[in-house]
C-alpha positions as CSV (number, residue, x, y, z in Angstrom):
1,M,81.8,70.2,142.0
2,S,81.7,72.1,138.6
3,D,83.4,75.4,138.2
4,A,81.4,76.1,135.0
5,I,80.1,79.6,135.0
6,L,78.6,79.7,131.4
7,N,76.6,77.0,129.7
8,T,74.9,76.7,126.4
9,S,72.5,74.0,125.5
10,N,71.4,73.0,121.9
11,L,72.4,76.5,120.8
12,T,71.8,77.5,117.2
13,I,73.3,80.8,116.0
14,G,72.9,82.8,112.9
15,Y,71.2,86.0,111.6
16,K,68.4,87.1,109.4
17,T,69.1,87.6,105.7
18,T,65.6,88.9,105.0
19,R,62.5,89.3,106.9
20,R,61.5,85.7,106.4
21,T,64.7,83.9,106.0
22,T,67.5,83.1,108.5
23,R,71.0,81.9,107.9
24,V,72.2,79.3,110.3
25,V,75.9,79.6,111.1
26,A,76.3,76.8,113.6
27,S,73.9,74.5,115.5
28,D,73.7,72.1,118.4
29,I,76.4,74.0,120.4
30,S,76.5,72.7,124.0
31,V,79.6,74.2,125.6
32,S,80.7,75.5,129.0
33,L,83.3,78.0,130.3
34,T,85.2,77.3,133.5
35,A,86.5,79.7,136.1
36,G,90.2,80.4,135.8
37,E,90.6,79.2,132.2
38,L,91.7,81.0,129.0
39,V,89.7,79.6,126.1
40,C,90.5,80.5,122.5
41,L,87.9,80.4,119.9
42,L,89.4,79.5,116.5
43,G,88.0,79.1,113.0
44,A,88.4,80.1,109.4
45,N,87.0,83.4,108.2
46,G,83.2,83.1,108.0
47,A,83.0,80.2,110.4
48,G,80.8,82.3,112.8
49,K,83.2,83.3,115.6
50,S,81.9,86.8,116.0
51,T,78.4,85.6,115.8
52,L,79.0,83.2,118.5
53,L,80.6,85.7,120.8
54,R,77.8,88.2,120.3
55,T,75.2,85.5,121.0
56,L,77.1,84.5,124.2
57,A,77.2,88.3,125.2
58,G,73.6,88.8,124.9
59,M,74.0,91.2,122.0
60,Q,72.4,88.9,119.3
61,P,69.5,86.5,120.0
62,P,70.1,82.8,119.2
63,I,67.9,81.2,116.6
64,S,67.2,78.5,119.3
65,G,68.7,77.1,122.5
66,K,69.8,78.7,125.7
67,V,72.8,80.6,127.0
68,Q,73.0,80.6,130.8
69,L,75.4,82.6,133.0
70,L,75.6,81.4,136.6
71,G,72.4,79.5,135.9
72,D,70.4,82.6,134.6
73,D,69.4,83.1,131.1
74,V,71.6,85.8,129.6
75,Y,68.6,87.2,127.6
76,L,66.5,87.6,130.8
77,L,69.1,89.4,132.9
78,A,68.7,93.2,133.4
79,P,71.5,95.0,131.5
80,Q,73.1,96.4,134.6
81,E,73.1,92.9,136.2
82,L,74.6,91.4,133.0
83,A,77.3,94.1,133.0
84,K,78.4,93.0,136.5
85,R,78.8,89.4,135.4
86,L,80.2,89.8,131.9
87,S,82.5,92.2,130.1
88,L,83.2,92.6,126.4
89,V,86.1,93.9,124.4
90,L,85.5,94.3,120.8
91,T,87.8,94.6,117.8
92,E,86.4,97.9,116.6
93,K,88.0,101.1,117.9
94,V,85.5,103.2,119.8
95,D,85.8,107.0,119.6
96,V,86.2,108.1,123.2
97,G,86.9,111.7,122.4
98,M,89.5,113.4,124.8
99,L,89.1,110.8,127.6
100,S,92.2,110.0,129.6
101,A,93.1,106.3,130.0
102,Y,92.1,106.6,133.7
103,A,88.6,108.1,132.8
104,L,88.0,105.4,130.2
105,V,88.8,102.6,132.8
106,T,86.4,104.3,135.3
107,M,83.5,103.5,132.8
108,G,83.8,100.0,133.8
109,R,82.4,101.0,137.2
110,Y,79.2,102.4,135.9
111,P,77.1,99.2,136.6
112,Y,77.9,99.8,140.3
113,T,77.5,103.6,140.5
114,D,74.5,105.8,141.3
115,W,72.5,107.8,138.8
116,W,75.2,110.6,138.8
117,G,78.0,108.1,138.1
118,K,79.9,109.2,141.1
119,L,82.8,106.9,142.0
120,T,83.2,105.9,145.6
121,P,86.7,105.3,147.2
122,Q,86.1,101.6,146.6
123,D,85.4,102.2,142.9
124,E,88.7,104.2,142.6
125,T,90.5,101.4,144.4
126,I,89.2,98.9,141.8
127,V,90.0,101.2,138.8
128,N,93.6,101.6,140.1
129,W,93.9,97.9,140.6
130,A,92.6,97.2,137.0
131,I,95.1,99.6,135.5
132,K,98.0,98.1,137.6
133,A,96.9,94.5,136.7
134,V,97.5,95.2,133.0
135,G,100.8,97.0,133.6
136,S,99.6,100.4,132.5
137,V,100.1,102.7,135.5
138,D,102.3,104.9,133.4
139,L,99.4,105.4,130.9
140,A,96.8,106.5,133.3
141,L,97.0,110.2,132.7
142,R,97.6,110.1,129.0
143,N,94.9,110.9,126.4
144,V,93.5,107.6,124.8
145,G,93.9,109.2,121.4
146,E,97.7,109.3,121.9
147,L,98.1,105.7,122.8
148,S,99.5,103.0,120.5
149,D,97.3,100.1,119.5
150,G,98.9,97.9,122.1
151,E,98.6,100.4,124.8
152,R,95.0,101.2,124.0
153,Q,94.1,97.5,124.1
154,K,95.6,97.0,127.5
155,I,93.4,100.0,128.7
156,M,90.3,98.5,127.2
157,I,91.1,95.2,129.0
158,A,91.5,97.3,132.2
159,R,88.1,98.8,131.6
160,A,86.7,95.4,131.3
161,L,88.4,94.2,134.4
162,A,87.0,97.2,136.4
163,Q,83.6,95.7,135.9
164,E,84.7,92.9,138.1
165,P,83.1,90.2,135.8
166,I,83.2,86.5,136.2
167,L,83.4,86.2,132.3
168,M,85.4,88.3,129.8
169,L,84.7,88.0,126.1
170,L,87.2,89.4,123.6
171,D,86.8,89.6,119.8
172,E,90.1,89.5,118.1
173,P,92.0,91.5,120.8
174,T,95.3,91.2,118.9
175,A,94.0,92.0,115.4
176,F,95.9,95.2,114.8
177,L,99.0,94.5,116.9
178,D,102.6,93.6,115.9
179,L,104.0,90.2,117.0
180,P,105.6,91.3,120.4
181,R,102.4,93.1,121.4
182,R,100.2,90.1,120.4
183,V,102.4,87.8,122.6
184,E,102.2,90.4,125.4
185,I,98.3,90.7,125.3
186,M,97.8,86.9,125.1
187,Q,100.2,86.3,128.1
188,L,98.4,89.1,130.0
189,L,95.0,87.4,129.4
190,R,96.3,84.0,130.4
191,R,97.7,85.5,133.7
192,L,94.5,87.5,134.4
193,A,92.4,84.3,134.0
194,K,94.5,82.6,136.7
195,D,94.9,85.6,139.0
196,T,91.2,86.8,139.0
197,N,89.6,83.3,138.5
198,Q,87.6,84.6,135.7
199,A,86.7,82.7,132.6
200,I,88.2,84.4,129.5
201,L,87.1,83.6,126.0
202,L,88.6,85.2,123.0
203,S,88.4,84.8,119.3
204,T,91.8,85.0,117.4
205,H,93.5,84.2,114.2
206,D,96.9,83.7,116.2
207,L,96.9,80.0,115.9
208,D,100.4,79.5,117.1
209,L,99.8,81.5,120.3
210,A,96.5,79.8,120.9
211,L,98.2,76.4,120.7
212,R,100.9,77.6,123.2
213,L,98.7,79.5,125.7
214,A,95.1,78.3,125.7
215,D,93.8,76.0,128.4
216,K,91.1,74.9,126.0
217,I,90.2,75.6,122.4
218,W,86.8,75.8,120.7
219,L,87.4,75.0,117.1
220,L,84.5,76.2,114.9
221,S,84.4,74.6,111.4
222,V,82.8,76.1,108.3
223,N,80.2,73.4,108.3
224,G,78.9,74.6,111.7
225,S,80.3,71.9,114.0
226,I,82.5,72.6,117.0
227,H,85.4,70.7,118.5
228,I,86.4,71.3,122.0
229,G,89.5,70.3,124.0
230,A,93.0,71.1,125.0
231,P,95.1,72.3,122.1
232,E,97.1,69.0,122.0
233,D,93.9,67.0,122.0
234,L,92.6,68.7,118.9
235,V,96.0,68.3,117.1
236,L,96.1,64.6,117.9
237,S,92.6,64.0,116.8
238,G,93.2,65.6,113.5
239,A,90.4,68.2,114.0
240,F,92.9,71.1,113.9
241,A,94.4,70.0,110.5
242,D,91.0,69.3,109.1
243,T,89.5,72.7,110.1
244,F,92.3,74.7,108.5
245,R,93.0,72.5,105.6
246,S,92.8,74.5,102.4
247,E,94.4,74.6,99.0
248,G,98.2,75.1,99.3
249,V,98.2,75.1,103.1
250,E,98.4,72.3,105.7
251,F,99.1,71.8,109.3
252,D,102.3,69.9,110.3
253,V,101.5,67.8,113.3
254,L,105.1,67.2,114.1
255,S,106.1,70.8,114.2
256,G,102.8,72.4,115.2
257,E,103.2,74.8,112.3
258,F,101.4,75.6,109.1
259,R,103.2,74.8,105.9
260,L,102.8,75.9,102.3
261,N,102.6,73.2,99.8
262,T,105.5,74.3,97.5
263,P,106.5,72.4,94.4
264,H,109.0,69.7,95.1
265,K,112.5,70.6,93.8
266,G,114.5,67.5,94.8
267,E,116.5,66.1,97.7
268,I,119.4,67.7,99.5
269,N,121.8,65.8,101.8
270,L,122.6,68.1,104.7
271,V,125.7,67.7,106.8
272,G,126.0,69.8,109.9
273,K,124.7,70.4,113.3
274,G,123.6,73.2,115.7
275,I,121.3,76.1,115.2
276,E,122.9,76.9,111.8
277,A,121.8,73.5,110.5
278,V,118.3,73.9,111.9
279,W,117.8,77.2,110.0
280,T,119.5,75.9,106.9
281,T,116.9,73.0,106.9
282,R,114.1,75.5,107.3
283,A,115.3,77.6,104.5
284,L,115.7,74.6,102.1
285,E,112.2,73.2,103.0
286,R,110.6,76.7,102.6
287,V,111.6,76.7,98.9
288,G,110.7,73.1,98.2
289,F,113.6,70.9,98.8
290,Q,113.5,67.7,101.0
291,V,116.3,67.7,103.4
292,L,117.9,64.4,104.4
293,Q,120.6,63.9,107.0
294,N,123.9,62.2,106.2
295,Q,122.6,60.0,103.4
296,N,124.3,59.0,100.2
297,S,121.3,58.7,98.0
298,T,121.2,62.3,96.8
299,Q,123.2,64.1,94.0
300,I,123.6,67.3,95.9
301,W,125.3,67.7,99.3
302,V,125.3,70.8,101.5
303,E,127.7,71.1,104.4
304,V,127.2,73.7,107.1
305,I,130.6,74.9,108.3
306,S,131.1,77.1,111.4
307,E,134.3,79.1,111.6
308,P,136.2,79.5,114.9
309,A,135.8,83.3,114.8
310,G,132.0,82.7,114.7
311,G,131.2,83.0,111.1
312,V,129.4,80.4,109.0
313,F,129.4,79.3,105.3
314,W,128.0,76.5,103.2
315,Q,129.8,74.2,100.8
316,T,127.8,72.5,98.1
317,T,129.0,69.4,96.3
318,N,127.3,68.7,93.0
319,N,128.7,66.1,90.6
320,L,132.1,66.3,92.5
321,A,132.3,70.1,91.9
322,V,132.5,72.1,95.2
323,Y,131.0,75.6,95.6
324,T,131.1,77.9,98.5
325,H,128.3,80.3,99.7
326,H,128.5,82.8,102.4
327,S,124.7,83.3,102.9
328,L,121.6,81.1,102.8
329,Y,120.2,83.5,100.2
330,G,123.2,82.7,97.9
331,L,122.9,79.0,98.7
332,I,119.2,78.9,97.7
333,K,119.8,80.8,94.5
334,F,122.5,78.4,93.4
335,L,120.3,75.4,94.3
336,D,117.4,76.9,92.4
337,F,119.7,77.1,89.4
338,C,120.8,73.6,89.8
339,S,117.2,72.4,90.2
340,T,116.1,74.3,87.0
341,T,119.1,72.9,85.1
342,V,118.3,69.3,86.1
343,H,114.6,69.6,85.2
344,S,115.3,71.2,81.8
345,D,117.8,68.5,80.8
């Protein structure tokens, strides 16, 4: 039995550039969203992530194809019925005046209220549950304009939750947040997908967090094709590296990180172990050195030495001369000098 709640078939998305011409962004998109899963929509700038989200949300008509939510055409559903099934959190900040956080969340109940917008006790119970679900009980009475970006985003997610949707769409929900808040929001969305059995689809540029937290990734390439699978499937197939390959940047399959293609400065033989050696390796590779372990083929040796009192320093051996460095910054400056000297000889 399938748990898919949204399906597209032969979907082509795009937008009109003039009255008579249309720009196709992506075509032949046949995808589905499953209850209880967090799906991340990834792609380079201009690949069409926002266009796809707006099309799925019923905000922008497709060029061709269908979008079905619980078997019904999204574009044939009455707005009130669509709002009961689907909620949307956009990147843009909406001016909500002097509303309190609680009042903003109550707006998520409007598809269920009467003409006067009066909340029933059941509505208020759901609003309080939504605020608690995002960990924002202490924010309920504060003015939305006084909230930080991270706090505001949690309240916007609470408003979307209050709609009791089966599908939540979010466009760059972590765009203006610092790293700790980005992690917090992504973990929150993953937990909500499991706890509420919703399907949650979000577009994001947080590639590392998507690789770590998504149940599935939709990878939209600039040529309009889409790759779908678990994060690890797309890494192993090469689709992830191919999609984000650009001049000077490449995806390292072994580490799961993006690396800059820096000019090669030579080889360093590193002696040492523990966390100090790990970060020494990262520092040396960052500036362009290839790091080898315990080999005699290199001219320059770097030894990481940990002191009993907890300090650490580095000894460099170059042409039998030994130099001591008390920071990685100093070590790198010395090696850069050595590298420049060697290349200039």
